[in-house]
N, C-alpha and C positions, 0 to 999 in steps of 0.2 A: 503493500499499500503506500510505502515511501517512494515508489519509483525505481526501484532497482532493476536494472537490465540483465545482471548476472551477479553470482554470488561466489567469492572466493574465501575460504575458511581455513585457519590454521590447522585444523584437524578433521577427522572424519566423525562428524556427528550424524548417526544413522537418521534421527528424525529430521534434522535439518535438509540432509540430502533427500531423503523421502519427500518431504514438504515442496522443495524445489522442483523434483521431477514431475510430481503431480500437478504443479502449477506451470509447467513447461518454462521454468527458470533455468537457464544454464547455469550449472554449479560446478566448482572446481574445489573439492575438499582437499585438505592436506593430507599427506601420507608421509610415513618414515619408515615403513617395513613393507616386505611382500605381503603380509596378512592384510594390512590396511589397504594396499593396493588390489588384492583380490576382492575386498568388500566393495571397492569402487567398481571393480568388473563385473560383479554380480548384479550391479544396478545399471549396467549398460554404459558406464562413463568410459571415455577414452583418453580424457585429459584430466590430469590431477596436478595439484600443488605439491611440490616436494620440499618439506618443511621440518625442521630448520636446516637448510642444506648444508652449510659449512660445519656445523656441530655434529651432523651425522657422518661426515667423511668427504663431503664435496662431490665434485664429478666423478671421482673414482668409485665412490659408494653408489651414486646414481647410475653409473654404467653397469656395475656388478648386479645391483638390485633389478634393474629394468631388462636385463639381457633376456631372461625367460619370457617376456611380455612383449612380443613383437611389434604392436602397433599403438603402444601407449605413449601419449605425449606428456610432457612434464613443464611445470611452472616453478622453477626454483626460487626460493628466496629465503632469507635468513642467513646472513653473512656473504650474500651476493654484493659486489661492490666493483669499482673500476678495475681493481687489480685482478679479478677473476672472471668479470662479465664475458670476455671473448672465450675463455675456456669452456664455460657452460654453453654460450651461443654455438660453439663449434660442433656440439654434439647434434646430430640429427634429430635425436629425441626431445630435444628442449624446443619448445615452442615459442617461449617468452621468458623473461626474468623480471623479477620485481625486487624492489628494496627501498629502504628509507633513505639511502644515502643521496637520492636525488631531491628529496624534501623534507630534511630533518625538521622535527618539531619546532626547534628554536629559530630556523630560517621562517618558517610559517609564522610564528607568533610575532616575529620582528617585522614582518611584512616584507621579506627580501625575496621577492617574487622574481626579480631579475637574475638573482644568484640560482634561484631553483631553475628557471629557463635555461641559463647557461649550462647547468649540470645536466639537465635532461637533454639538451643539444648534444653535449659530449657523449652521453650514453647512447643516443640514437646514431650519431656519427660511428661509434665502435661497433654497434650493432651491424651497421651498413657494411662496414670493412669486412666483418666476419661473413655476411651474406655474399659479397662480391668474391671472396677467397674460395667459397664452396664450389 
């Protein structure tokens, strides 16, 4: 009712996922283990959030965990930033990355929207370089 067009969650909440599916609202629940990934697959989801990415072992863990699950796409966040963004985006299993580095709370509260715009632009440029290299 608030106007959401999709939902991205940090974890796999079955009730939330089921609600979204019942209401045709795209949902990307967070997963950290193959078991959680299988919960998502049983509900017909093909893209999930991978969270907290770096704490779990980063791109190496994502590659290992996702290997048996051929067509699943991932949205890593949690420790993703300028220093490792390209490594994540280089994986064909990663469809997008998220992270607070582009708009930290203190920048928002200080109204530093030019700074946020510049950081987002740098991230988009980095993503485009990875895409061109593929």
